[in-house]
N, C-alpha and C positions, 0 to 999 in steps of 0.2 A: 312316113319312112324313106329312108336314102335308096336307091338301088344302089346293091355293091355291085354290079358293074362285071359278075364272073361267068356272063354267056358268052360263046367263044371264043374263051379263053385256056382252056383244057382242065385238068384238074383243081383242085382247091384241095390245102395242107387241110386248113382249120376253117368251122365256119358255124356263126353264130343266125340261129334263123328266127325271128319273132321272137328273142329273150323279150321277159317281163321278169322281173328279181326284186323280192322285198326280205325282210329282217321279220319276223316272227309273226304275227296280225295286223303290224305296220303299215303304210305305206306303199304303192310301190317307187324304188325307187331309178328302178327306168324302165324302160318299158318301147316293147316291140324293137329293140335291136339287130341289127342286120350288117354285118361282116363279114368279109373275106380273106386269109390270107395265104395269096400263090405259092408254090412251092419256091424256095430257094429269097423267095425275097422278103424286107422289111417292112412293115405294115404297123403303123404308128394308131394309138389312141389318140388323140388331142381332145384335153376339156381344162374348165377350171376346178378347181378343187374342191371337194365337195359333192361336184358329179356326179358321184358313183361308177369312173372309172375301174378301181381296184375290186368293187364289188362284180363287175363284167369279168374279169380276170380269174376272179375266184367260181365263176363258173365256168368258164373256158377249160382250166385246170380241173374239174371236178369236183371241185371242193365245196359247191354248192349246188341243191337243185332248182332252178329254176319253177315260178311259177305258169309258164307259162313259154313254149319255143323248145328250141333239144340248137347241144352244140354236137356238129360233125368231125370228125379228123379221117380225113382222106377219103371222104362217104360212109364212111362208119357209125352209126350215132354211138357216142360215149356219153352223153349228159348224167352227171351226177355219179361216173367215175374216173377215181383220180389216178394219175402217176400212168398218163398216157401221154400226156404231153410234159415237160421240164417249165417248173415254174421257180423261177430265181424272184425273189422278194427286195422291197428296196436297198434291207440292212443285210449285209454281210452276214450275220450273223456268223461267222465263225468261233470253230466253239475255242478257247483260250486256253485250253490245255490238252490240245493236241496241232501240230508243226504241222506246215501250209500242205504235203503229201496227203495224210491223214485225214485233216479236213477236205482236199478233193476226195478223197476216197471213200467218205460218207456211205454215198446212195452203193457202192458196193460193196463195202462191209455189209451195210443196215441190210444186205437182200442177201446176207450170208457167202459173199467169198472170202475165204481165204485173205487177210492182214498182205499179207506177201506178197503172196499173186494178186489184188487189188494194186500196194503197191509197183507193182510187176508194170500193170494196164499204165496206170496214170505216168508213171515217168520219165516213156518216152513224147510225152506233150507236157514236159513243163518247159521246157524251151518255145512252143512252141504257142504259150500262153505265156512268156514273158517270164515265168519263176524258174528257171535253169538257175538261179545262184540260190534260191530261196525254201529249197526242198524241205530243207530240219531250220526251219526258222519257226517260231513263234509270233502267232498274229500281234503279237504285243511291238515285235522287231518290224511291222510293216509299214509303209506310206498306206494310202488311201487306194493310190490304183494300183497299188502290189495285192492289196485285198480284195478288189472287185475284181482284178483277174484270177487269184484265188477259186472267189465264188462264181465266177463265169465257168471257170475247169472240172468245179463241183459241179454243175449244174451240167453242163455236158454228157461228164459222165452217169447221166442218170440213163443216157443210153438211145433219147428220145431226137427225132428229127426236128420235132416240131418246139420250138422254144417261147415262153411266155416272161419280159422282164419287166417287172415295175419301178420306173424311170431310176433302173440300173445308174444314171450318171449324177444324181443333181446333186451327192453327199460332199460331191468335187472337186476343186480349183476349176478356174476356166482353160487352164493351158494343159494339164490333166486329163479332162470329159473332152476336150477337142482331139488331144493324142488317141485314147478309146472307141471312141468312136468311130474314124478311123481305122484305128486296128480292128473291131469287130467287127465294122462293113466288111473287108477284109477275112477273117475268118471266117462269118456265116457265110462267104460265100464259097469260101474252097470248102468248106466242112457238111458243104451243101442243105443248111439252116434253112429254118423257115423263119421269122421270127415276130411276134406281138409282141410291140412296147408300148408302154402308155407316158404321158409325160401330158405337162402343163404348160411347157416349154415350145411356143411355137414353133422359132428360130429352133430349137431341138428337132423338132418332126419332121418338119422340111430339110432340112442337112440329113436325118439315116436314111428316112422315110423314101421305099419305092412305093406306098400309099399312106395318106393319110386321111383318120376318120376322125371327124368332128364329130364331139360330143356338148350336146345342149339342151336345153329345155324344154319338152313340148309347147306350154302354157307359157308365150313370154309375154305373158298381162301380167301373172303369178305376184301378188304386191308377195308373199313371203316363199319360199324354198322346198314347201311341198308339194308343189309341182315334178314328177316326175319324168329325166331325164332320157335322148335316144339319140342316135347317129342325124343329126340333120343339113351334115356336108361331107363331099366325099373329092381329093385332090393328090392329083398323081403332077410329083414336084419332075421339072424334063431334065434331068441331071447330064451333062455333057459325060460321055464312055472316060470314066476314066480317072476323073477329075475325084479332089478329097472334100473331105466337108469343107474345109475349109479352103478350097478354092470354089466352091459352089456358092457360097454365101456371099460369094463377091458379084455372081454372074446375074444378070436381068431373068433367068431363069426359074434362080432363088428367089428374087423378088416377087416376080410372080402370084411364087406361090404361096408366100407367106399371106401377103395381101389378099388372097384369096382365100386363106385359114381365119385371120384375123375380120374379114367381111362377116364370115359365116359367125365366128365366135359373139363378135360389137352385135349384131344380127338376130340373136337367139333367140 
């Protein structure tokens, strides 16, 4: 196991302790996973496709019960308890028959809030999320970046200070992806969000994260992919104060962080 490095840093927003996960009676997909998301920080979990990243997110979101281990939210055991963190899937899943504001309001209306009151609560946030002129538009009228912004707003309106993101930028073009990365880092800091994001892209992980956990196979000599995965490395990119993701990507600090992540990935 990799030391999650939480000693001496104060409170932890979200923590996985010794998680072992699998489906049905099959073999374990991941085993002994330890990770911690610190308050106000963005943490990335990076690993190759099929390594079990989304399986871990399901457990952290309370959507599945681990075979072993627990999930802590601000120190409280929330293992197998959904709804305690905000979870945004890889696809935006906007409902085509609802306008942007009504899609964003879904967590509120599904929770019993009247539609008019939900819109009133969401409307002041539209400009902040880059949706000022999109309130009455349908999802089909939006660009990919605008759809993701609407999905981010819907996730924020779930009302939790811990947010889990499943490859939120993977479907976007390079320019939109770069813009949204910087936008999200700024908004997450301003809104006081603690974020765990998964990605298979080492560059994205190092550009976005305050801390990167690398997922790899326990049994590196296994001839097949049945060996469970676990956290095999932890990297803290040293980002210059105020640097955007694009600016950081041109620095020696970024290259150093990426090299360390890639060494873990190649050595798994």
